[in-house]
Every structure is written in C-alpha cells, then in structure tokens.
TIPADREN-934567 format. One record per atom (N, C-alpha, C): residue number from 1; residue in three letters; atom name; x, y, z. Coordinates in pm, whole numbers, plus 50000, padded with zeros to 5 digits. Example, Ala and Ser with C-alpha at 12.3 -4.5 7.8 and 13.67 -1.06 7.14 Angstrom:
<paros>
   drense   marvo   dose       x       y       z
        1     ALA      N   51319   49431   50780
        1     ALA     CA   51230   49550   50780
        1     ALA      C   51320   49670   50780
        2     SER      N   51285   49775   50708
        2     SER     CA   51367   49894   50714
        2     SER      C   51290   50003   50787
</paros>
This chain:
<paros>
   drense   marvo   dose       x       y       z
        1     UNK      N   13599   46845   06790
        1     UNK     CA   13495   46794   06684
        1     UNK      C   13478   46665   06709
        2     UNK      N   13381   46626   06774
        2     UNK     CA   13374   46510   06867
        2     UNK      C   13441   46387   06863
        3     UNK      N   13576   46451   06898
        3     UNK     CA   13660   46294   06869
        3     UNK      C   13709   46249   06741
        4     UNK      N   13702   46322   06705
        4     UNK     CA   13718   46272   06572
        4     UNK      C   13845   46341   06546
        5     UNK      N   13930   46263   06468
        5     UNK     CA   14099   46298   06448
        5     UNK      C   14093   46429   06303
        6     UNK      N   14116   46579   06415
        6     UNK     CA   14081   46708   06326
        6     UNK      C   14198   46628   06200
        7     UNK      N   14291   46640   06189
        7     UNK     CA   14395   46609   06133
        7     UNK      C   14298   46548   05976
        8     UNK      N   14195   46438   06004
        8     UNK     CA   14131   46345   05869
        8     UNK      C   13980   46432   05836
        9     UNK      N   13944   46503   05935
        9     UNK     CA   13821   46575   05893
        9     UNK      C   13876   46655   05728
       10     UNK      N   13737   46621   05673
       10     UNK     CA   13707   46670   05522
       10     UNK      C   13678   46808   05542
       11     UNK      N   13754   46897   05435
       11     UNK     CA   13745   47066   05402
       11     UNK      C   13764   47040   05270
       12     UNK      N   13608   47101   05213
       12     UNK     CA   13628   47115   05101
       12     UNK      C   13625   47047   05051
       13     UNK      N   13621   46898   05058
       13     UNK     CA   13656   46728   04973
       13     UNK      C   13743   46683   05025
       14     UNK      N   13872   46725   05111
       14     UNK     CA   14053   46692   05112
       14     UNK      C   14068   46685   05273
       15     UNK      N   14097   46595   05320
       15     UNK     CA   14137   46621   05502
       15     UNK      C   14249   46743   05493
       16     UNK      N   14193   46812   05627
       16     UNK     CA   14231   46893   05682
       16     UNK      C   14409   46905   05655
       17     UNK      N   14452   46787   05673
       17     UNK     CA   14663   46739   05657
       17     UNK      C   14633   46839   05531
       18     UNK      N   14599   46733   05437
       18     UNK     CA   14622   46844   05312
       18     UNK      C   14689   46944   05299
       19     UNK      N   14548   47043   05364
       19     UNK     CA   14531   47183   05363
       19     UNK      C   14737   47242   05434
       20     UNK      N   14710   47143   05504
       20     UNK     CA   14845   47182   05561
       20     UNK      C   14966   47134   05524
       21     UNK      N   14981   47052   05479
       21     UNK     CA   15065   47034   05411
       21     UNK      C   15146   47039   05241
       22     UNK      N   14997   47129   05193
       22     UNK     CA   15025   47213   05097
       22     UNK      C   15080   47308   05141
       23     UNK      N   15023   47381   05206
       23     UNK     CA   15070   47592   05284
       23     UNK      C   15251   47564   05313
       24     UNK      N   15242   47418   05355
       24     UNK     CA   15406   47419   05459
       24     UNK      C   15527   47355   05389
       25     UNK      N   15441   47283   05280
       25     UNK     CA   15578   47211   05232
       25     UNK      C   15665   47343   05145
       26     UNK      N   15605   47339   05058
       26     UNK     CA   15694   47475   04986
       26     UNK      C   15786   47571   05112
       27     UNK      N   15755   47550   05215
       27     UNK     CA   15835   47658   05324
       27     UNK      C   15912   47565   05371
       28     UNK      N   15954   47449   05395
       28     UNK     CA   16021   47379   05516
       28     UNK      C   16116   47260   05386
       29     UNK      N   16225   47263   05456
       29     UNK     CA   16336   47131   05357
       29     UNK      C   16267   47001   05439
       30     UNK      N   16205   46961   05530
       30     UNK     CA   16143   46855   05533
       30     UNK      C   15997   46908   05664
       31     UNK      N   15890   46789   05603
       31     UNK     CA   15785   46826   05601
       31     UNK      C   15735   46697   05748
       32     UNK      N   15733   46702   05890
       32     UNK     CA   15713   46612   06002
       32     UNK      C   15562   46605   06049
       33     UNK      N   15468   46530   06074
       33     UNK     CA   15346   46521   06097
       33     UNK      C   15353   46427   06235
       34     UNK      N   15271   46524   06325
       34     UNK     CA   15276   46419   06453
       34     UNK      C   15143   46406   06481
       35     UNK      N   15149   46314   06489
       35     UNK     CA   15004   46194   06499
       35     UNK      C   14949   46063   06610
       36     UNK      N   14899   46065   06679
       36     UNK     CA   14879   45961   06764
       36     UNK      C   14779   45886   06695
       37     UNK      N   14703   45852   06594
       37     UNK     CA   14605   45742   06569
       37     UNK      C   14635   45758   06370
       38     UNK      N   14551   45674   06310
       38     UNK     CA   14555   45701   06217
       38     UNK      C   14696   45717   06166
       39     UNK      N   14773   45657   06187
       39     UNK     CA   14968   45637   06080
       39     UNK      C   14934   45600   05976
       40     UNK      N   14844   45481   05938
       40     UNK     CA   14884   45393   05752
       40     UNK      C   14791   45550   05662
       41     UNK      N   14707   45650   05750
       41     UNK     CA   14618   45756   05648
       41     UNK      C   14736   45891   05635
       42     UNK      N   14764   45910   05748
       42     UNK     CA   14911   45996   05748
       42     UNK      C   15003   45959   05647
       43     UNK      N   15056   45841   05703
       43     UNK     CA   15193   45852   05609
       43     UNK      C   15121   45843   05446
       44     UNK      N   15071   45831   05412
       44     UNK     CA   15016   45762   05259
       44     UNK      C   15002   45931   05171
       45     UNK      N   15034   46062   05272
       45     UNK     CA   15100   46166   05239
       45     UNK      C   15226   46208   05172
       46     UNK      N   15350   46073   05274
       46     UNK     CA   15416   46084   05197
       46     UNK      C   15533   46178   05256
       47     UNK      N   15522   46185   05394
       47     UNK     CA   15570   46190   05469
       47     UNK      C   15589   46084   05622
       48     UNK      N   15707   46194   05675
       48     UNK     CA   15729   46109   05807
       48     UNK      C   15601   46132   05922
       49     UNK      N   15575   46016   05994
       49     UNK     CA   15483   46029   06114
       49     UNK      C   15513   46009   06274
       50     UNK      N   15557   46093   06355
       50     UNK     CA   15623   46085   06486
       50     UNK      C   15485   46085   06551
       51     UNK      N   15516   46016   06667
       51     UNK     CA   15413   45989   06816
       51     UNK      C   15417   46033   06899
       52     UNK      N   15342   46088   07015
       52     UNK     CA   15372   46136   07117
       52     UNK      C   15419   45973   07210
       53     UNK      N   15530   45965   07294
       53     UNK     CA   15606   45931   07381
       53     UNK      C   15500   45852   07458
       54     UNK      N   15417   45929   07497
       54     UNK     CA   15333   45906   07623
       54     UNK      C   15217   45821   07558
       55     UNK      N   15166   45767   07634
       55     UNK     CA   15025   45700   07573
       55     UNK      C   14892   45816   07613
       56     UNK      N   14919   45864   07682
       56     UNK     CA   14827   45969   07783
       56     UNK      C   14749   46064   07686
       57     UNK      N   14802   46107   07623
       57     UNK     CA   14739   46193   07482
       57     UNK      C   14748   46417   07575
       58     UNK      N   14912   46378   07645
       58     UNK     CA   14927   46504   07689
       58     UNK      C   14939   46602   07607
       59     UNK      N   14867   46650   07544
       59     UNK     CA   14832   46811   07462
       59     UNK      C   14950   46798   07383
       60     UNK      N   14914   46903   07282
       60     UNK     CA   14976   46965   07187
       60     UNK      C   15122   46948   07261
       61     UNK      N   15224   46989   07355
       61     UNK     CA   15373   46969   07346
       61     UNK      C   15404   46858   07323
       62     UNK      N   15337   46747   07410
       62     UNK     CA   15386   46654   07347
       62     UNK      C   15378   46628   07234
       63     UNK      N   15317   46667   07134
       63     UNK     CA   15394   46628   06973
       63     UNK      C   15453   46680   06902
       64     UNK      N   15519   46845   06997
       64     UNK     CA   15596   47001   06957
       64     UNK      C   15738   46762   07022
       65     UNK      N   15732   46818   07119
       65     UNK     CA   15845   46751   07108
       65     UNK      C   15876   46604   07027
       66     UNK      N   15827   46530   06956
       66     UNK     CA   15834   46443   06910
       66     UNK      C   15835   46548   06767
       67     UNK      N   15843   46574   06743
       67     UNK     CA   15905   46642   06628
       67     UNK      C   15994   46657   06659
       68     UNK      N   16022   46739   06727
       68     UNK     CA   16136   46829   06724
       68     UNK      C   16241   46695   06757
       69     UNK      N   16266   46598   06822
       69     UNK     CA   16287   46468   06877
       69     UNK      C   16348   46410   06709
       70     UNK      N   16206   46432   06641
       70     UNK     CA   16250   46332   06514
       70     UNK      C   16285   46419   06437
       71     UNK      N   16361   46545   06454
       71     UNK     CA   16360   46622   06320
       71     UNK      C   16512   46605   06302
       72     UNK      N   16577   46676   06190
       72     UNK     CA   16770   46618   06126
       72     UNK      C   16803   46787   06114
       73     UNK      N   16691   46857   06129
       73     UNK     CA   16751   46986   06111
       73     UNK      C   16773   47100   06280
       74     UNK      N   16808   47187   06242
       74     UNK     CA   16817   47286   06366
       74     UNK      C   16687   47390   06403
       75     UNK      N   16584   47400   06312
       75     UNK     CA   16519   47428   06372
       75     UNK      C   16400   47374   06301
       76     UNK      N   16211   47439   06376
       76     UNK     CA   16069   47353   06355
       76     UNK      C   16076   47427   06352
       77     UNK      N   15945   47421   06241
       77     UNK     CA   15843   47497   06279
       77     UNK      C   15722   47416   06317
       78     UNK      N   15666   47476   06363
       78     UNK     CA   15511   47382   06438
       78     UNK      C   15391   47504   06368
       79     UNK      N   15319   47377   06352
       79     UNK     CA   15163   47430   06326
       79     UNK      C   15069   47322   06370
       80     UNK      N   14937   47416   06396
       80     UNK     CA   14867   47218   06413
       80     UNK      C   14787   47259   06228
       81     UNK      N   14737   47093   06285
       81     UNK     CA   14664   47087   06153
       81     UNK      C   14477   47135   06092
       82     UNK      N   14458   47156   06218
       82     UNK     CA   14326   47251   06138
       82     UNK      C   14309   47386   06087
       83     UNK      N   14447   47371   06067
       83     UNK     CA   14434   47572   05996
       83     UNK      C   14464   47580   05866
       84     UNK      N   14387   47584   05759
       84     UNK     CA   14403   47599   05603
       84     UNK      C   14455   47722   05592
       85     UNK      N   14451   47795   05614
       85     UNK     CA   14486   47921   05554
       85     UNK      C   14598   47977   05538
       86     UNK      N   14739   47930   05646
       86     UNK     CA   14842   47962   05696
       86     UNK      C   14920   48035   05576
       87     UNK      N   15005   48183   05571
       87     UNK     CA   14982   48265   05507
       87     UNK      C   15162   48175   05454
       88     UNK      N   15151   48151   05329
       88     UNK     CA   15304   48143   05235
       88     UNK      C   15416   48186   05300
       89     UNK      N   15365   48282   05406
       89     UNK     CA   15568   48364   05471
       89     UNK      C   15555   48336   05621
       90     UNK      N   15456   48228   05714
       90     UNK     CA   15463   48254   05795
       90     UNK      C   15638   48114   05799
       91     UNK      N   15685   48056   05778
       91     UNK     CA   15815   48041   05813
       91     UNK      C   15957   48184   05769
       92     UNK      N   15949   48198   05713
       92     UNK     CA   16010   48354   05672
       92     UNK      C   15988   48470   05785
       93     UNK      N   15871   48478   05821
       93     UNK     CA   15876   48584   05903
       93     UNK      C   15918   48530   06019
       94     UNK      N   15842   48434   06079
       94     UNK     CA   15939   48376   06230
       94     UNK      C   16042   48378   06200
       95     UNK      N   16140   48288   06116
       95     UNK     CA   16289   48277   06121
       95     UNK      C   16306   48435   06110
       96     UNK      N   16305   48583   06044
       96     UNK     CA   16375   48654   06009
       96     UNK      C   16318   48739   06234
       97     UNK      N   16199   48673   06280
       97     UNK     CA   16227   48686   06389
       97     UNK      C   16230   48635   06488
       98     UNK      N   16249   48560   06494
       98     UNK     CA   16385   48462   06562
       98     UNK      C   16539   48444   06556
       99     UNK      N   16577   48519   06416
       99     UNK     CA   16745   48535   06382
       99     UNK      C   16732   48699   06419
      100     UNK      N   16656   48764   06426
      100     UNK     CA   16680   48910   06473
      100     UNK      C   16641   48923   06594
      101     UNK      N   16604   48858   06668
      101     UNK     CA   16568   48889   06818
      101     UNK      C   16696   48775   06855
      102     UNK      N   16752   48665   06811
      102     UNK     CA   16867   48562   06906
      102     UNK      C   16817   48515   06997
      103     UNK      N   16680   48444   06959
      103     UNK     CA   16609   48391   07094
      103     UNK      C   16605   48239   07017
      104     UNK      N   16553   48138   07073
      104     UNK     CA   16508   48015   07018
      104     UNK      C   16349   48025   07028
      105     UNK      N   16301   48054   07072
      105     UNK     CA   16145   48068   07001
      105     UNK      C   16098   48190   06962
      106     UNK      N   16046   48194   06817
      106     UNK     CA   15969   48314   06748
      106     UNK      C   15799   48247   06747
      107     UNK      N   15732   48341   06773
      107     UNK     CA   15579   48333   06816
      107     UNK      C   15487   48439   06721
      108     UNK      N   15433   48321   06667
      108     UNK     CA   15266   48480   06573
      108     UNK      C   15233   48537   06667
      109     UNK      N   15247   48671   06571
      109     UNK     CA   15141   48761   06636
      109     UNK      C   15039   48831   06589
      110     UNK      N   14907   48780   06557
      110     UNK     CA   14830   48817   06452
      110     UNK      C   14745   49024   06481
      111     UNK      N   14863   49055   06532
      111     UNK     CA   14811   49212   06528
      111     UNK      C   14692   49234   06700
      112     UNK      N   14675   49177   06724
      112     UNK     CA   14573   49175   06830
      112     UNK      C   14663   49064   06962
      113     UNK      N   14678   48953   06943
      113     UNK     CA   14731   48871   07041
      113     UNK      C   14840   48747   06939
      114     UNK      N   14934   48680   07041
      114     UNK     CA   14996   48596   07052
      114     UNK      C   14948   48433   06973
      115     UNK      N   14974   48413   06863
      115     UNK     CA   14931   48283   06821
      115     UNK      C   15011   48108   06844
      116     UNK      N   15009   48137   07050
      116     UNK     CA   15075   48001   07046
      116     UNK      C   15148   47861   06940
      117     UNK      N   15077   47839   06883
      117     UNK     CA   15070   47704   06809
      117     UNK      C   15126   47719   06715
      118     UNK      N   15129   47839   06666
      118     UNK     CA   15264   47886   06536
      118     UNK      C   15401   47947   06580
      119     UNK      N   15455   47839   06550
      119     UNK     CA   15633   47866   06618
      119     UNK      C   15738   47795   06528
      120     UNK      N   15842   47918   06591
      120     UNK     CA   15945   47859   06480
      120     UNK      C   16052   47836   06615
      121     UNK      N   16141   47724   06698
      121     UNK     CA   16167   47654   06739
      121     UNK      C   16361   47596   06720
      122     UNK      N   16400   47654   06752
      122     UNK     CA   16539   47550   06785
      122     UNK      C   16542   47388   06837
      123     UNK      N   16583   47324   06780
      123     UNK     CA   16611   47221   06842
      123     UNK      C   16651   47208   06984
      124     UNK      N   16742   47274   06985
      124     UNK     CA   16825   47334   07111
      124     UNK      C   16744   47281   07270
      125     UNK      N   16617   47350   07212
      125     UNK     CA   16500   47339   07338
      125     UNK      C   16472   47214   07397
      126     UNK      N   16473   47084   07302
      126     UNK     CA   16405   46977   07379
      126     UNK      C   16406   46914   07489
      127     UNK      N   16556   46949   07544
      127     UNK     CA   16560   46892   07697
      127     UNK      C   16433   47015   07753
      128     UNK      N   16477   47115   07774
      128     UNK     CA   16404   47194   07791
      128     UNK      C   16269   47154   07803
      129     UNK      N   16212   47132   07711
      129     UNK     CA   16075   47069   07697
      129     UNK      C   16003   46935   07759
      130     UNK      N   16126   46846   07733
      130     UNK     CA   16108   46820   07761
      130     UNK      C   16075   46775   07942
      131     UNK      N   16216   46880   08028
      131     UNK     CA   16133   46872   08197
      131     UNK      C   16075   46921   08167
      132     UNK      N   16002   47017   08094
      132     UNK     CA   15869   47078   08162
      132     UNK      C   15747   46988   08146
      133     UNK      N   15756   46883   08022
      133     UNK     CA   15649   46792   08046
      133     UNK      C   15645   46666   08175
      134     UNK      N   15794   46670   08196
      134     UNK     CA   15746   46567   08295
      134     UNK      C   15724   46626   08442
      135     UNK      N   15711   46765   08468
      135     UNK     CA   15645   46780   08565
      135     UNK      C   15521   46861   08569
      136     UNK      N   15450   46797   08458
      136     UNK     CA   15343   46704   08439
      136     UNK      C   15221   46892   08406
      137     UNK      N   15282   46942   08322
      137     UNK     CA   15231   47082   08290
      137     UNK      C   15225   47070   08165
      138     UNK      N   15140   47147   08083
      138     UNK     CA   15076   47078   07963
      138     UNK      C   15080   47234   07807
      139     UNK      N   15099   47331   07914
      139     UNK     CA   15040   47484   07871
      139     UNK      C   15153   47578   07787
      140     UNK      N   15095   47560   07676
      140     UNK     CA   15235   47592   07535
      140     UNK      C   15283   47704   07637
      141     UNK      N   15146   47850   07650
      141     UNK     CA   15131   47964   07705
      141     UNK      C   15229   47948   07816
      142     UNK      N   15284   47788   07966
      142     UNK     CA   15367   47869   08002
      142     UNK      C   15506   47837   07971
      143     UNK      N   15467   47729   07882
      143     UNK     CA   15619   47697   07816
      143     UNK      C   15676   47773   07785
      144     UNK      N   15636   47851   07699
      144     UNK     CA   15671   47988   07650
      144     UNK      C   15750   48051   07748
      145     UNK      N   15674   48148   07829
      145     UNK     CA   15690   48212   07949
      145     UNK      C   15835   48141   08014
      146     UNK      N   15891   48017   08003
      146     UNK     CA   16030   48022   08037
      146     UNK      C   16170   48048   07897
      147     UNK      N   16089   48086   07864
      147     UNK     CA   16225   48151   07701
      147     UNK      C   16126   48290   07662
      148     UNK      N   16262   48364   07626
      148     UNK     CA   16241   48477   07540
      148     UNK      C   16190   48450   07397
      149     UNK      N   16125   48529   07391
      149     UNK     CA   16087   48505   07269
      149     UNK      C   16034   48615   07210
      150     UNK      N   16089   48618   07034
      150     UNK     CA   16069   48685   06972
      150     UNK      C   15961   48660   06852
      151     UNK      N   15839   48797   06842
      151     UNK     CA   15713   48762   06827
      151     UNK      C   15739   48877   06618
      152     UNK      N   15693   48713   06603
      152     UNK     CA   15680   48783   06440
      152     UNK      C   15529   48835   06395
      153     UNK      N   15536   48937   06329
      153     UNK     CA   15446   49017   06281
      153     UNK      C   15316   48991   06208
      154     UNK      N   15206   48965   06245
      154     UNK     CA   15117   48943   06111
      154     UNK      C   14960   48960   06140
      155     UNK      N   15028   49088   06155
      155     UNK     CA   14895   49152   06148
      155     UNK      C   14852   49187   06026
      156     UNK      N   14920   49205   05977
      156     UNK     CA   14830   49214   05808
      156     UNK      C   14786   49066   05768
      157     UNK      N   14759   49012   05789
      157     UNK     CA   14709   48830   05750
      157     UNK      C   14654   48780   05842
      158     UNK      N   14646   48826   06023
      158     UNK     CA   14547   48758   06132
      158     UNK      C   14502   48631   06074
      159     UNK      N   14386   48671   05944
      159     UNK     CA   14316   48591   05914
      159     UNK      C   14372   48422   05851
      160     UNK      N   14520   48440   05877
      160     UNK     CA   14554   48281   05879
      160     UNK      C   14595   48196   05919
      161     UNK      N   14536   48218   06059
      161     UNK     CA   14573   48175   06203
      161     UNK      C   14431   48057   06222
      162     UNK      N   14330   48088   06110
      162     UNK     CA   14159   48043   06166
      162     UNK      C   14174   47934   06171
      163     UNK      N   14126   47809   06284
      163     UNK     CA   14134   47742   06279
      163     UNK      C   14014   47647   06289
      164     UNK      N   13986   47529   06273
      164     UNK     CA   13878   47418   06303
      164     UNK      C   13858   47397   06379
      165     UNK      N   13766   47430   06475
      165     UNK     CA   13749   47375   06602
      165     UNK      C   13611   47259   06612
      166     UNK      N   13517   47285   06493
      166     UNK     CA   13376   47260   06546
      166     UNK      C   13295   47262   06390
      167     UNK      N   13187   47192   06405
      167     UNK     CA   13165   47186   06243
      167     UNK      C   13057   47320   06155
      168     UNK      N   13029   47370   06213
      168     UNK     CA   13037   47570   06221
      168     UNK      C   13165   47624   06145
      169     UNK      N   13249   47619   06225
      169     UNK     CA   13426   47672   06187
      169     UNK      C   13465   47624   06073
      170     UNK      N   13452   47490   06064
      170     UNK     CA   13430   47382   05909
      170     UNK      C   13394   47479   05807
      171     UNK      N   13255   47473   05844
      171     UNK     CA   13131   47514   05682
      171     UNK      C   13163   47654   05670
      172     UNK      N   13234   47819   05777
      172     UNK     CA   13256   47887   05740
      172     UNK      C   13446   47876   05676
      173     UNK      N   13523   47775   05668
      173     UNK     CA   13635   47786   05622
      173     UNK      C   13556   47708   05498
      174     UNK      N   13507   47593   05465
      174     UNK     CA   13484   47534   05314
      174     UNK      C   13446   47685   05226
      175     UNK      N   13348   47752   05288
      175     UNK     CA   13280   47846   05160
      175     UNK      C   13399   47987   05097
      176     UNK      N   13485   48011   05236
      176     UNK     CA   13612   48106   05238
      176     UNK      C   13678   48022   05084
      177     UNK      N   13722   47910   05133
      177     UNK     CA   13806   47870   05012
      177     UNK      C   13719   47841   04903
      178     UNK      N   13606   47796   04916
      178     UNK     CA   13519   47786   04813
      178     UNK      C   13555   47928   04699
      179     UNK      N   13482   48022   04775
      179     UNK     CA   13500   48155   04746
      179     UNK      C   13683   48171   04705
      180     UNK      N   13762   48179   04766
      180     UNK     CA   13926   48188   04713
      180     UNK      C   13901   48104   04547
      181     UNK      N   13916   47999   04577
      181     UNK     CA   13889   47950   04429
      181     UNK      C   13845   48012   04265
      182     UNK      N   13707   48027   04380
      182     UNK     CA   13647   48164   04254
      182     UNK      C   13703   48270   04154
      183     UNK      N   13796   48347   04319
      183     UNK     CA   13873   48394   04249
      183     UNK      C   14002   48416   04176
      184     UNK      N   14040   48292   04196
      184     UNK     CA   14179   48258   04105
      184     UNK      C   14118   48257   03938
</paros>
C-alpha cells in the first residue's frame, strides 16, 4: 500500500482495523492490537495497543511476539488487519483443531493452502518464538516448521482469508462489501 499504515487504510469508509475488530471482537475475550506507529489512532478503538520490541520492523512474527507477551490468556489468535472478511467461525475452528490435535499451534487451511497469518497459539510458545527471532529469521512458515501444527479446515469459506495489499484489491473488497450489504 505504498508505505501506508494498512490498518488505517479505509475500506467502505472505515479503516481496515475496524473491519478486523468487528469480526474478531465477538470471538475473543480480549483484543490486542499490534502496531508500530499511529498508536493513538489505534487506541481510539478501545483496545490495548502493543508495539514490537525492535524498532527495525522485523516483520509479522515480532508483532505476534508482542501480542503473546501482552496477553493475559493461555491462547492467542493471530490475524492480519488487512483481512476484512474473516469468518465468524475462525476462533472456534482453530480452537477445535488445536485441542483435538493436542498441539501448541493451529493454522488455518483454506482448502488449497495454509493461511499462515491466521493462527491460534498457546502463550507457552513465547520463549521459542523469541529464540527464533533472535537468530535473525522472520519467516512465519519457518517458525511453524519448528512446531507440530494442527490444521483447521476452512475449505468451505476460503474467501475469508482475502486480504487487501494494494489499491486494486481494496477496490475489489469494497465492491464485495457493498454487495453483501445490499443482500442483508
């Protein structure tokens, strides 16, 4: 998005972060926003904001680490802010997969591939994630390989993982949102 803070990019007249909050809030006990800039704007949404400990923007896993460290619960669900169509079943399905698989990490599978930015993790993995990041690695996929990962099936709603990375994708998402509002 040309260096813009994605969470504040508007979609259908509202920042992307509002769409994420609207989808996730009913599914979780506490919502934490991981952001490295514009903290005051994010705080206006009524949730705690945490920042990466490193100032060199080491990628999404650093935000995951900040969320894990800031959590007061045993489990943390992770989603990017640029996915405005997250299913209302995200946490339920990830939880079922994690508990059934008796693992520390559950990932979403859209029927074709793993959606590695949509996770449920136990906070017990915090030390492992910190050690991984200290090696200089940043890849979610590489970090996931260190764990047994339970997969939650979202093949029936793979479109929930549509994300907004550029203006064209934002325009498509806006059209989709407007069409869904007409159908309501």
